[in-house]
Biopython code that builds the backbone (N, CA, C, O; Angstrom):
import numpy as np
from Bio.PDB.StructureBuilder import StructureBuilder

atoms = [
    (1, "MET", "N", (93.868, 95.314, 93.502)),
    (1, "MET", "CA", (95.132, 95.851, 93.948)),
    (1, "MET", "C", (94.268, 95.533, 95.692)),
    (1, "MET", "O", (93.095, 95.848, 95.890)),
    (2, "LYS", "N", (95.081, 94.933, 96.661)),
    (2, "LYS", "CA", (94.737, 95.154, 98.027)),
    (2, "LYS", "C", (95.176, 96.539, 98.680)),
    (2, "LYS", "O", (96.220, 97.189, 98.656)),
    (3, "THR", "N", (93.744, 96.733, 99.361)),
    (3, "THR", "CA", (93.896, 97.934, 100.222)),
    (3, "THR", "C", (94.746, 97.713, 101.479)),
    (3, "THR", "O", (95.001, 96.602, 101.942)),
    (4, "ARG", "N", (95.135, 98.818, 101.958)),
    (4, "ARG", "CA", (96.006, 98.742, 103.430)),
    (4, "ARG", "C", (94.895, 98.521, 104.331)),
    (4, "ARG", "O", (93.807, 99.088, 104.242)),
    (5, "LYS", "N", (95.344, 97.361, 105.515)),
    (5, "LYS", "CA", (94.252, 96.959, 106.453)),
    (5, "LYS", "C", (94.493, 98.048, 108.041)),
    (5, "LYS", "O", (93.743, 98.426, 108.941)),
    (6, "GLN", "N", (95.701, 98.199, 107.768)),
    (6, "GLN", "CA", (96.004, 99.259, 109.076)),
    (6, "GLN", "C", (96.635, 100.668, 108.567)),
    (6, "GLN", "O", (97.236, 100.801, 107.501)),
    (7, "ALA", "N", (96.424, 101.568, 109.401)),
    (7, "ALA", "CA", (96.859, 102.802, 109.136)),
    (7, "ALA", "C", (98.288, 103.099, 109.159)),
    (7, "ALA", "O", (98.911, 102.352, 109.912)),
    (8, "TYR", "N", (98.958, 103.942, 108.573)),
    (8, "TYR", "CA", (100.294, 104.072, 108.543)),
    (8, "TYR", "C", (100.973, 104.490, 109.702)),
    (8, "TYR", "O", (100.568, 105.532, 110.218)),
    (9, "GLY", "N", (101.775, 103.990, 110.142)),
    (9, "GLY", "CA", (102.666, 104.757, 111.397)),
    (9, "GLY", "C", (103.616, 105.738, 111.267)),
    (9, "GLY", "O", (103.685, 106.432, 110.253)),
    (10, "ILE", "N", (104.335, 105.854, 112.179)),
    (10, "ILE", "CA", (105.548, 107.255, 111.957)),
    (10, "ILE", "C", (106.827, 106.866, 112.021)),
    (10, "ILE", "O", (107.680, 107.740, 112.174)),
    (11, "SER", "N", (107.171, 105.649, 111.930)),
    (11, "SER", "CA", (108.767, 105.019, 112.168)),
    (11, "SER", "C", (109.699, 105.585, 111.138)),
    (11, "SER", "O", (110.865, 105.902, 111.373)),
    (12, "ASN", "N", (109.045, 105.697, 109.883)),
    (12, "ASN", "CA", (109.712, 106.244, 108.806)),
    (12, "ASN", "C", (108.979, 106.911, 107.973)),
    (12, "ASN", "O", (107.751, 106.887, 107.885)),
    (13, "MET", "N", (110.131, 107.834, 107.027)),
    (13, "MET", "CA", (109.447, 108.718, 106.155)),
    (13, "MET", "C", (109.241, 108.048, 104.832)),
    (13, "MET", "O", (108.614, 108.692, 103.991)),
    (14, "VAL", "N", (109.738, 106.677, 104.472)),
    (14, "VAL", "CA", (109.713, 106.592, 103.153)),
    (14, "VAL", "C", (108.783, 105.321, 102.862)),
    (14, "VAL", "O", (108.671, 104.949, 101.694)),
    (15, "GLY", "N", (108.338, 104.872, 103.540)),
    (15, "GLY", "CA", (107.471, 103.686, 103.399)),
    (15, "GLY", "C", (106.131, 103.809, 102.708)),
    (15, "GLY", "O", (105.666, 102.861, 102.076)),
    (16, "ARG", "N", (105.493, 104.995, 102.826)),
    (16, "ARG", "CA", (104.338, 105.303, 101.988)),
    (16, "ARG", "C", (104.472, 105.295, 100.669)),
    (16, "ARG", "O", (103.719, 104.700, 99.899)),
    (17, "ASN", "N", (105.787, 106.198, 100.250)),
    (17, "ASN", "CA", (106.095, 106.274, 99.039)),
    (17, "ASN", "C", (106.748, 105.072, 98.213)),
    (17, "ASN", "O", (106.821, 105.041, 96.985)),
    (18, "ILE", "N", (107.251, 103.999, 99.167)),
    (18, "ILE", "CA", (107.948, 103.067, 98.481)),
    (18, "ILE", "C", (106.723, 102.165, 97.958)),
    (18, "ILE", "O", (106.689, 101.603, 96.864)),
    (19, "GLU", "N", (105.702, 102.133, 98.968)),
    (19, "GLU", "CA", (104.609, 101.157, 98.696)),
    (19, "GLU", "C", (103.817, 101.738, 97.191)),
    (19, "GLU", "O", (103.417, 100.977, 96.311)),
    (20, "GLY", "N", (103.702, 103.344, 97.146)),
    (20, "GLY", "CA", (102.950, 103.635, 96.067)),
    (20, "GLY", "C", (103.694, 103.499, 94.749)),
    (20, "GLY", "O", (103.109, 103.226, 93.702)),
    (21, "LEU", "N", (105.230, 103.733, 94.851)),
    (21, "LEU", "CA", (105.818, 103.392, 93.693)),
    (21, "LEU", "C", (105.982, 102.017, 93.170)),
    (21, "LEU", "O", (106.113, 101.826, 91.961)),
    (22, "ARG", "N", (105.981, 101.064, 94.021)),
    (22, "ARG", "CA", (106.091, 99.739, 94.126)),
    (22, "ARG", "C", (104.780, 99.289, 93.120)),
    (22, "ARG", "O", (104.876, 98.687, 92.050)),
    (23, "LYS", "N", (103.819, 99.652, 93.631)),
    (23, "LYS", "CA", (102.269, 99.264, 93.133)),
    (23, "LYS", "C", (102.134, 100.023, 91.802)),
    (23, "LYS", "O", (101.337, 99.608, 90.962)),
    (24, "GLN", "N", (102.936, 101.198, 91.559)),
    (24, "GLN", "CA", (102.562, 101.771, 90.466)),
    (24, "GLN", "C", (103.371, 101.194, 89.225)),
    (24, "GLN", "O", (103.072, 101.301, 88.036)),
    (25, "LYS", "N", (104.384, 100.605, 89.746)),
    (25, "LYS", "CA", (105.207, 99.675, 88.767)),
    (25, "LYS", "C", (104.677, 98.296, 88.516)),
    (25, "LYS", "O", (105.188, 97.545, 87.684)),
    (26, "GLY", "N", (103.703, 97.998, 89.209)),
    (26, "GLY", "CA", (103.130, 96.571, 89.176)),
    (26, "GLY", "C", (104.345, 95.848, 89.968)),
    (26, "GLY", "O", (104.733, 94.876, 89.320)),
    (27, "ILE", "N", (104.892, 95.988, 90.889)),
    (27, "ILE", "CA", (105.730, 94.893, 91.428)),
    (27, "ILE", "C", (105.035, 94.340, 92.937)),
    (27, "ILE", "O", (104.646, 95.018, 93.888)),
    (28, "LYS", "N", (105.040, 93.269, 92.809)),
    (28, "LYS", "CA", (104.388, 92.552, 93.947)),
    (28, "LYS", "C", (105.485, 92.532, 95.256)),
    (28, "LYS", "O", (106.692, 92.339, 95.106)),
    (29, "GLN", "N", (104.959, 92.722, 96.295)),
    (29, "GLN", "CA", (106.051, 92.528, 97.359)),
    (29, "GLN", "C", (106.932, 91.635, 97.212)),
    (29, "GLN", "O", (108.122, 91.897, 97.035)),
    (30, "LYS", "N", (106.412, 90.380, 97.271)),
    (30, "LYS", "CA", (107.314, 88.973, 97.304)),
    (30, "LYS", "C", (108.279, 89.258, 96.342)),
    (30, "LYS", "O", (109.418, 88.944, 96.688)),
    (31, "ASP", "N", (108.148, 89.852, 95.030)),
    (31, "ASP", "CA", (109.153, 89.902, 94.138)),
    (31, "ASP", "C", (110.203, 91.208, 94.554)),
    (31, "ASP", "O", (111.410, 91.183, 94.315)),
    (32, "LEU", "N", (109.605, 92.171, 95.120)),
    (32, "LEU", "CA", (110.466, 92.917, 95.480)),
    (32, "LEU", "C", (111.600, 92.638, 96.531)),
    (32, "LEU", "O", (112.781, 92.981, 96.482)),
    (33, "ILE", "N", (110.917, 91.907, 97.518)),
    (33, "ILE", "CA", (111.765, 91.007, 98.631)),
    (33, "ILE", "C", (112.634, 90.535, 98.004)),
    (33, "ILE", "O", (113.770, 90.972, 98.190)),
    (34, "ALA", "N", (112.392, 89.376, 96.946)),
    (34, "ALA", "CA", (113.161, 88.648, 96.580)),
    (34, "ALA", "C", (114.640, 89.464, 95.668)),
    (34, "ALA", "O", (115.779, 89.002, 95.596)),
    (35, "GLN", "N", (114.190, 90.609, 95.139)),
    (35, "GLN", "CA", (115.346, 91.473, 94.390)),
    (35, "GLN", "C", (116.132, 91.892, 95.271)),
    (35, "GLN", "O", (117.334, 92.035, 95.046)),
    (36, "MET", "N", (115.448, 92.216, 96.682)),
    (36, "MET", "CA", (116.592, 92.969, 97.609)),
    (36, "MET", "C", (117.157, 91.804, 98.091)),
    (36, "MET", "O", (118.382, 91.907, 98.143)),
    (37, "GLN", "N", (116.743, 90.752, 98.456)),
    (37, "GLN", "CA", (117.616, 89.504, 98.874)),
    (37, "GLN", "C", (118.756, 89.298, 97.798)),
    (37, "GLN", "O", (119.911, 89.244, 98.221)),
    (38, "VAL", "N", (118.567, 89.201, 96.688)),
    (38, "VAL", "CA", (119.423, 88.944, 95.647)),
    (38, "VAL", "C", (120.672, 90.287, 95.590)),
    (38, "VAL", "O", (121.816, 90.154, 95.154)),
    (39, "MET", "N", (120.245, 91.181, 95.989)),
    (39, "MET", "CA", (121.176, 92.471, 96.164)),
    (39, "MET", "C", (121.838, 92.316, 97.289)),
    (39, "MET", "O", (122.694, 93.179, 97.484)),
    (40, "GLY", "N", (121.697, 91.281, 98.316)),
    (40, "GLY", "CA", (122.269, 91.516, 99.684)),
    (40, "GLY", "C", (121.842, 92.016, 100.691)),
    (40, "GLY", "O", (122.543, 92.159, 101.692)),
    (41, "CYS", "N", (120.515, 92.404, 100.611)),
    (41, "CYS", "CA", (119.479, 93.008, 101.603)),
    (41, "CYS", "C", (118.493, 91.799, 102.429)),
    (41, "CYS", "O", (117.345, 91.465, 102.139)),
    (42, "ASP", "N", (119.134, 91.424, 103.246)),
    (42, "ASP", "CA", (118.579, 90.326, 104.164)),
    (42, "ASP", "C", (117.195, 90.957, 104.788)),
    (42, "ASP", "O", (117.245, 91.832, 105.653)),
    (43, "ILE", "N", (116.234, 90.555, 104.390)),
    (43, "ILE", "CA", (114.759, 91.193, 104.636)),
    (43, "ILE", "C", (113.547, 89.886, 104.614)),
    (43, "ILE", "O", (113.569, 88.985, 103.776)),
    (44, "ASN", "N", (112.795, 89.973, 105.415)),
    (44, "ASN", "CA", (111.608, 88.684, 105.412)),
    (44, "ASN", "C", (110.404, 89.406, 104.857)),
    (44, "ASN", "O", (110.643, 90.571, 104.539)),
    (45, "PRO", "N", (109.498, 89.102, 104.716)),
    (45, "PRO", "CA", (108.076, 89.603, 104.366)),
    (45, "PRO", "C", (107.632, 90.609, 105.403)),
    (45, "PRO", "O", (107.486, 91.788, 105.082)),
    (46, "THR", "N", (107.420, 90.203, 106.589)),
    (46, "THR", "CA", (107.041, 90.613, 107.728)),
    (46, "THR", "C", (107.526, 91.821, 108.052)),
    (46, "THR", "O", (106.753, 92.719, 108.384)),
    (47, "SER", "N", (108.915, 92.014, 107.998)),
    (47, "SER", "CA", (109.572, 93.090, 108.249)),
    (47, "SER", "C", (109.378, 94.229, 107.072)),
    (47, "SER", "O", (109.148, 95.427, 107.233)),
    (48, "TYR", "N", (109.525, 93.565, 105.957)),
    (48, "TYR", "CA", (109.354, 94.492, 104.612)),
    (48, "TYR", "C", (107.881, 95.194, 104.632)),
    (48, "TYR", "O", (107.726, 96.350, 104.240)),
    (49, "SER", "N", (106.705, 94.302, 105.179)),
    (49, "SER", "CA", (105.650, 94.791, 105.254)),
    (49, "SER", "C", (105.518, 95.942, 106.411)),
    (49, "SER", "O", (104.720, 96.857, 106.209)),
    (50, "LYS", "N", (106.233, 95.917, 107.539)),
    (50, "LYS", "CA", (106.335, 97.069, 108.673)),
    (50, "LYS", "C", (106.911, 98.009, 107.990)),
    (50, "LYS", "O", (106.486, 99.138, 108.237)),
    (51, "LEU", "N", (107.850, 97.915, 107.106)),
    (51, "LEU", "CA", (108.716, 98.975, 106.858)),
    (51, "LEU", "C", (107.841, 99.713, 105.551)),
    (51, "LEU", "O", (107.950, 100.927, 105.381)),
    (52, "GLU", "N", (107.214, 99.109, 104.904)),
    (52, "GLU", "CA", (106.093, 99.842, 104.081)),
    (52, "GLU", "C", (104.864, 100.613, 104.680)),
    (52, "GLU", "O", (104.318, 101.567, 104.127)),
    (53, "GLY", "N", (104.507, 100.068, 105.884)),
    (53, "GLY", "CA", (103.494, 100.439, 106.975)),
    (53, "GLY", "C", (103.888, 101.571, 107.839)),
    (53, "GLY", "O", (103.104, 102.268, 108.483)),
    (54, "GLN", "N", (105.258, 101.701, 107.792)),
    (54, "GLN", "CA", (105.995, 102.920, 108.314)),
    (54, "GLN", "C", (105.732, 102.437, 109.898)),
    (54, "GLN", "O", (105.447, 103.219, 110.806)),
    (55, "VAL", "N", (105.849, 101.331, 110.008)),
    (55, "VAL", "CA", (105.785, 100.601, 111.433)),
    (55, "VAL", "C", (107.095, 100.535, 112.306)),
    (55, "VAL", "O", (107.180, 100.617, 113.531)),
    (56, "ARG", "N", (108.177, 100.352, 111.296)),
    (56, "ARG", "CA", (109.493, 100.138, 111.712)),
    (56, "ARG", "C", (110.551, 101.282, 110.785)),
    (56, "ARG", "O", (110.128, 101.767, 109.736)),
    (57, "SER", "N", (111.789, 101.586, 111.259)),
    (57, "SER", "CA", (112.461, 102.292, 110.745)),
    (57, "SER", "C", (113.179, 101.431, 109.615)),
    (57, "SER", "O", (113.260, 100.203, 109.661)),
    (58, "ALA", "N", (113.720, 102.270, 108.537)),
    (58, "ALA", "CA", (114.279, 101.823, 107.189)),
    (58, "ALA", "C", (115.673, 101.807, 107.512)),
    (58, "ALA", "O", (116.025, 102.697, 108.286)),
    (59, "THR", "N", (116.524, 101.040, 107.123)),
    (59, "THR", "CA", (117.864, 101.097, 107.274)),
    (59, "THR", "C", (118.458, 101.894, 105.888)),
    (59, "THR", "O", (117.763, 101.896, 104.872)),
    (60, "ASP", "N", (119.635, 102.495, 105.904)),
    (60, "ASP", "CA", (120.185, 103.116, 104.885)),
    (60, "ASP", "C", (120.443, 102.251, 103.659)),
    (60, "ASP", "O", (120.374, 102.722, 102.524)),
    (61, "ARG", "N", (120.729, 101.027, 103.896)),
    (61, "ARG", "CA", (120.742, 100.146, 102.923)),
    (61, "ARG", "C", (119.795, 99.680, 102.157)),
    (61, "ARG", "O", (119.951, 99.353, 100.980)),
    (62, "GLU", "N", (118.430, 99.608, 102.990)),
    (62, "GLU", "CA", (117.245, 99.168, 102.395)),
    (62, "GLU", "C", (116.747, 100.210, 101.314)),
    (62, "GLU", "O", (116.484, 99.977, 100.134)),
    (63, "VAL", "N", (116.677, 101.418, 101.993)),
    (63, "VAL", "CA", (116.582, 102.632, 101.135)),
    (63, "VAL", "C", (117.395, 102.806, 99.737)),
    (63, "VAL", "O", (116.951, 103.156, 98.643)),
    (64, "TYR", "N", (118.541, 102.503, 100.058)),
    (64, "TYR", "CA", (119.530, 102.536, 98.466)),
    (64, "TYR", "C", (119.018, 101.221, 97.915)),
    (64, "TYR", "O", (119.006, 101.365, 96.693)),
    (65, "VAL", "N", (118.622, 100.101, 98.205)),
    (65, "VAL", "CA", (118.532, 99.014, 97.288)),
    (65, "VAL", "C", (117.205, 99.159, 96.769)),
    (65, "VAL", "O", (117.050, 98.996, 95.559)),
    (66, "ILE", "N", (116.203, 99.446, 97.510)),
    (66, "ILE", "CA", (114.860, 99.681, 96.975)),
    (66, "ILE", "C", (114.798, 100.805, 95.937)),
    (66, "ILE", "O", (114.227, 100.561, 94.874)),
    (67, "ALA", "N", (115.272, 101.878, 96.120)),
    (67, "ALA", "CA", (115.518, 102.863, 95.048)),
    (67, "ALA", "C", (115.875, 102.494, 93.814)),
    (67, "ALA", "O", (115.277, 102.840, 92.795)),
    (68, "LYS", "N", (117.063, 101.631, 93.865)),
    (68, "LYS", "CA", (117.838, 100.972, 92.813)),
    (68, "LYS", "C", (116.922, 100.198, 92.025)),
    (68, "LYS", "O", (116.786, 100.362, 90.812)),
    (69, "ILE", "N", (116.072, 99.059, 92.949)),
    (69, "ILE", "CA", (115.023, 98.225, 92.451)),
    (69, "ILE", "C", (113.950, 99.154, 91.578)),
    (69, "ILE", "O", (113.557, 98.737, 90.488)),
    (70, "LEU", "N", (113.566, 100.234, 92.026)),
    (70, "LEU", "CA", (112.437, 100.926, 91.633)),
    (70, "LEU", "C", (112.897, 101.707, 90.709)),
    (70, "LEU", "O", (111.998, 102.264, 90.079)),
    (71, "GLY", "N", (114.089, 101.997, 90.341)),
    (71, "GLY", "CA", (114.890, 102.732, 89.358)),
    (71, "GLY", "C", (114.343, 104.429, 89.690)),
    (71, "GLY", "O", (113.987, 105.263, 88.857)),
    (72, "VAL", "N", (114.413, 104.555, 90.981)),
    (72, "VAL", "CA", (114.224, 106.293, 91.106)),
    (72, "VAL", "C", (115.566, 106.447, 92.091)),
    (72, "VAL", "O", (116.229, 105.594, 92.682)),
    (73, "ALA", "N", (115.675, 107.819, 92.019)),
    (73, "ALA", "CA", (116.838, 108.611, 92.911)),
    (73, "ALA", "C", (116.035, 108.296, 94.509)),
    (73, "ALA", "O", (114.816, 108.248, 94.678)),
    (74, "MET", "N", (117.006, 108.125, 95.479)),
    (74, "MET", "CA", (116.682, 108.086, 96.815)),
    (74, "MET", "C", (115.838, 108.776, 97.270)),
    (74, "MET", "O", (114.927, 108.337, 97.972)),
    (75, "GLU", "N", (116.032, 110.402, 96.847)),
    (75, "GLU", "CA", (115.387, 111.355, 97.456)),
    (75, "GLU", "C", (113.673, 111.185, 96.858)),
    (75, "GLU", "O", (112.784, 111.728, 97.514)),
    (76, "ALA", "N", (113.431, 110.641, 95.977)),
    (76, "ALA", "CA", (112.185, 110.506, 95.539)),
    (76, "ALA", "C", (111.291, 109.527, 96.597)),
    (76, "ALA", "O", (110.066, 109.427, 96.538)),
    (77, "LEU", "N", (112.101, 108.867, 97.518)),
    (77, "LEU", "CA", (111.412, 108.213, 98.443)),
    (77, "LEU", "C", (110.881, 109.040, 99.451)),
    (77, "LEU", "O", (109.769, 108.808, 99.925)),
    (78, "PHE", "N", (111.638, 110.065, 99.852)),
    (78, "PHE", "CA", (111.134, 111.039, 100.750)),
    (78, "PHE", "C", (110.379, 112.309, 100.482)),
    (78, "PHE", "O", (110.230, 113.244, 101.270)),
    (79, "GLU", "N", (109.987, 112.221, 99.423)),
    (79, "GLU", "CA", (109.178, 113.278, 98.771)),
    (79, "GLU", "C", (107.819, 113.330, 99.461)),
    (79, "GLU", "O", (107.190, 112.282, 99.315)),
    (80, "GLU", "N", (107.286, 114.138, 100.074)),
    (80, "GLU", "CA", (106.063, 114.281, 100.809)),
    (80, "GLU", "C", (104.888, 114.537, 99.578)),
    (80, "GLU", "O", (105.021, 115.311, 98.630)),
    (81, "SER", "N", (103.765, 113.710, 99.852)),
    (81, "SER", "CA", (102.574, 114.220, 98.899)),
    (81, "SER", "C", (101.504, 114.709, 99.563)),
    (81, "SER", "O", (101.491, 114.761, 100.792)),
    (82, "GLU", "N", (100.506, 115.115, 98.816)),
    (82, "GLU", "CA", (99.460, 115.786, 99.715)),
    (82, "GLU", "C", (98.714, 114.964, 100.260)),
    (82, "GLU", "O", (97.742, 115.479, 100.814)),
    (83, "ASN", "N", (98.811, 113.563, 100.339)),
    (83, "ASN", "CA", (97.943, 112.781, 101.227)),
    (83, "ASN", "C", (98.529, 112.473, 102.573)),
    (83, "ASN", "O", (97.992, 111.784, 103.440)),
    (84, "GLN", "N", (99.679, 113.058, 102.641)),
    (84, "GLN", "CA", (100.580, 112.788, 103.799)),
    (84, "GLN", "C", (100.292, 114.138, 104.846)),
    (84, "GLN", "O", (100.892, 114.227, 105.918)),
]
sb = StructureBuilder()
sb.init_structure("model")
sb.init_model(0)
sb.init_chain("A")
sb.init_seg("    ")
for serial, (resi, resn, name, xyz) in enumerate(atoms, 1):
    if name == "N":
        sb.init_residue(resn, " ", resi, " ")
    sb.init_atom(name, np.array(xyz, "f"), 0.0, 1.0, " ", f" {name:<3s}", serial, name[0])
structure = sb.get_structure()
């Protein structure tokens, strides 16, 4: 598993949790992006990477779609961990 090259930003609250859940479930970024696009959420790899890195804001639609794909409640994406 690749390690993060840059520190997390502060532009959203969900990026770190999305990244952790995605990796925990063994889903690659490109596969999650493809599923998002199938569900009508137009996002490119750079934009998604910035979302996970908390460098850009996440839209409500993105949060909803990602939660659906990961099979978690949207609230789970906002939970703070000890590492934050």
